[in-house]
C-alpha positions as CSV (number, residue, x, y, z in Angstrom):
1,M,271.9,21.3,151.6
2,I,269.4,19.0,153.2
3,D,269.7,18.5,156.9
4,V,270.2,14.9,157.9
5,E,268.9,13.7,161.3
6,L,270.8,10.5,161.9
7,D,270.0,7.8,164.6
8,I,272.7,5.1,164.7
9,G,271.8,1.8,166.3
10,L,274.3,-0.4,168.1
11,P,274.9,-2.9,165.3
12,W,276.2,-0.2,163.1
13,G,278.9,1.1,165.5
14,S,281.8,-0.7,163.9
15,C,281.2,-0.3,160.2
16,N,282.6,3.2,159.6
17,F,279.3,4.6,158.3
18,G,278.0,7.7,160.1
19,Q,276.9,11.3,159.7
20,S,279.4,12.3,157.0
21,E,278.7,9.3,154.8
22,V,274.9,9.6,155.1
23,E,275.1,13.3,154.2
24,K,277.2,12.6,151.2
25,A,274.8,9.9,150.0
26,V,271.8,12.2,150.5
27,D,273.6,15.0,148.6
28,A,274.5,12.6,145.7
29,A,270.9,11.4,145.4
30,V,269.7,15.0,145.2
31,R,272.3,16.0,142.6
32,F,271.6,13.0,140.3
33,A,267.8,13.2,140.7
34,A,268.2,16.4,138.7
35,I,266.6,18.5,141.4
36,P,269.0,21.4,141.8
37,E,266.5,23.4,143.8
38,L,267.1,21.0,146.7
39,A,270.9,21.5,146.7
40,D,270.4,25.0,148.2
41,P,266.8,25.1,149.4
42,I,265.0,28.3,150.2
43,V,263.4,26.8,153.3
44,P,265.1,24.4,155.7
45,M,264.7,20.8,154.6
46,S,265.5,17.6,156.4
47,V,265.4,13.9,156.2
48,S,265.6,11.4,159.0
49,V,267.8,8.3,158.6
50,K,267.9,5.5,161.1
51,L,270.5,2.8,161.1
52,S,268.6,0.0,162.8
53,D,268.3,-3.8,162.8
54,D,266.3,-6.6,161.1
55,A,263.8,-6.8,164.0
56,E,262.7,-3.2,163.8
57,V,262.7,-3.1,160.0
58,N,260.7,-6.4,160.0
59,A,258.1,-4.8,162.4
60,L,257.8,-1.7,160.2
61,N,257.6,-3.7,157.0
62,R,254.8,-5.9,158.5
63,E,252.9,-2.8,159.8
64,W,253.2,-0.6,156.7
65,R,253.7,-2.9,153.8
66,E,252.0,-6.1,155.1
67,K,255.3,-8.0,154.5
68,D,256.4,-10.0,157.5
69,K,260.1,-10.1,156.8
70,P,263.0,-7.8,157.1
71,T,264.3,-5.9,154.1
72,N,267.5,-3.8,153.6
73,V,265.9,-0.4,153.4
74,L,262.5,1.2,153.9
75,S,261.5,4.7,152.9
76,F,258.6,6.7,154.3
77,P,258.0,9.9,152.2
78,M,256.3,12.8,153.8
79,L,255.4,14.5,150.5
80,D,253.1,13.2,147.9
81,D,253.7,13.7,144.1
82,D,251.7,16.9,143.9
83,E,253.6,18.4,146.9
84,I,257.0,17.4,145.3
85,D,255.8,19.1,142.0
86,A,254.8,22.2,144.0
87,L,258.2,22.2,145.8
88,L,260.1,22.0,142.5
89,A,257.9,24.8,141.0
90,G,258.5,27.0,144.0
91,T,254.9,27.0,145.0
92,Y,255.0,24.7,148.0
93,N,254.6,27.1,151.0
94,A,256.0,25.8,154.3
95,P,258.4,27.2,156.9
96,E,260.4,24.0,156.8
97,I,260.0,20.7,155.0
98,M,260.6,17.2,156.3
99,L,261.1,15.0,153.2
100,G,260.7,11.7,155.1
101,D,262.3,8.8,156.9
102,I,264.8,6.2,155.7
103,I,265.6,3.1,157.8
104,L,268.2,0.5,157.1
105,A,268.5,-3.0,158.7
106,Y,272.0,-3.9,159.7
107,E,271.9,-7.7,159.5
108,T,270.3,-7.7,156.0
109,C,272.6,-5.0,154.8
110,A,275.7,-6.8,156.2
111,A,274.6,-10.1,154.6
112,E,274.1,-8.5,151.2
113,A,277.4,-6.7,151.4
114,E,279.2,-9.9,152.2
115,E,277.4,-11.6,149.3
116,K,278.5,-8.8,146.9
117,Q,282.0,-8.8,148.5
118,I,281.8,-5.1,149.3
119,S,282.0,-3.2,152.6
120,V,278.9,-2.6,154.7
121,A,279.5,1.1,154.4
122,D,279.5,1.0,150.6
123,H,276.3,-1.0,150.5
124,A,274.7,1.3,153.1
125,T,275.6,4.3,150.9
126,H,273.8,2.7,148.0
127,L,270.7,2.0,150.2
128,V,270.6,5.6,151.5
129,I,270.7,6.9,147.9
130,H,268.0,4.4,146.9
131,G,265.9,5.4,149.9
132,M,266.4,9.1,149.2
133,L,265.3,8.7,145.6
134,H,262.1,7.2,146.9
135,L,261.6,10.3,149.1
136,L,262.0,12.4,146.0
137,G,259.2,10.6,144.1
138,H,261.1,7.9,142.3
139,D,260.0,4.3,142.3
140,H,260.6,0.9,140.7
141,V,257.1,-0.5,140.4
142,D,257.5,-1.3,136.7
143,D,260.5,-2.1,134.5
144,E,260.8,1.4,133.0
145,E,260.7,3.1,136.4
146,A,263.2,0.6,137.8
147,E,265.7,1.2,135.0
148,A,265.4,5.0,135.4
149,M,265.9,4.8,139.2
150,E,268.8,2.3,138.9
151,A,270.5,4.7,136.4
152,L,270.3,7.5,138.9
153,E,271.7,5.3,141.7
154,V,274.6,4.2,139.5
155,K,275.5,7.8,138.6
156,A,275.3,8.9,142.2
157,L,277.4,6.0,143.3
158,A,280.0,6.6,140.6
159,S,280.3,10.3,141.6
160,M,281.3,8.9,145.0
161,G,283.8,6.5,143.5
162,L,281.6,3.4,144.2
163,H,280.9,0.6,141.8
164,N,277.7,-0.2,139.9
165,P,275.7,-2.5,142.3
166,Y,273.6,-3.9,139.4
167,D,276.6,-5.3,137.4
168,A,276.5,-9.1,137.5
């Protein structure tokens, strides 16, 4: 199992979303990304998840993506595509592996959850799965990639008893 380092900011304190829920979302993303090697990795693996606020995510989005606005989730992979391929082939040699960082913005997440009429915890679960898939090399730059990534998200969420967020 992948070790989850979780940092919970103040706005998240009352929404029943913590270590256990984040670990389950990370595990579901790994299972449905069809990367069984990561379910029981040979070397220690970790991911950092920060539950923050719009201000911090806006600053990171501006600095790293040149978009001066908050967004619901940002992912910062530590491995490039070649390193992920080597990891899956068993040829990536490291004593431990940090897959990357995921950061969620509370205000944006809460507003989206209200709009979708779901709990903040359920929406945050989706966003952690989405962010984790990015760390595992998935993207949604073009329509084909987006459909494939959304399908993985839907399967992972369904395995946790959560609805399809892409249904109208």
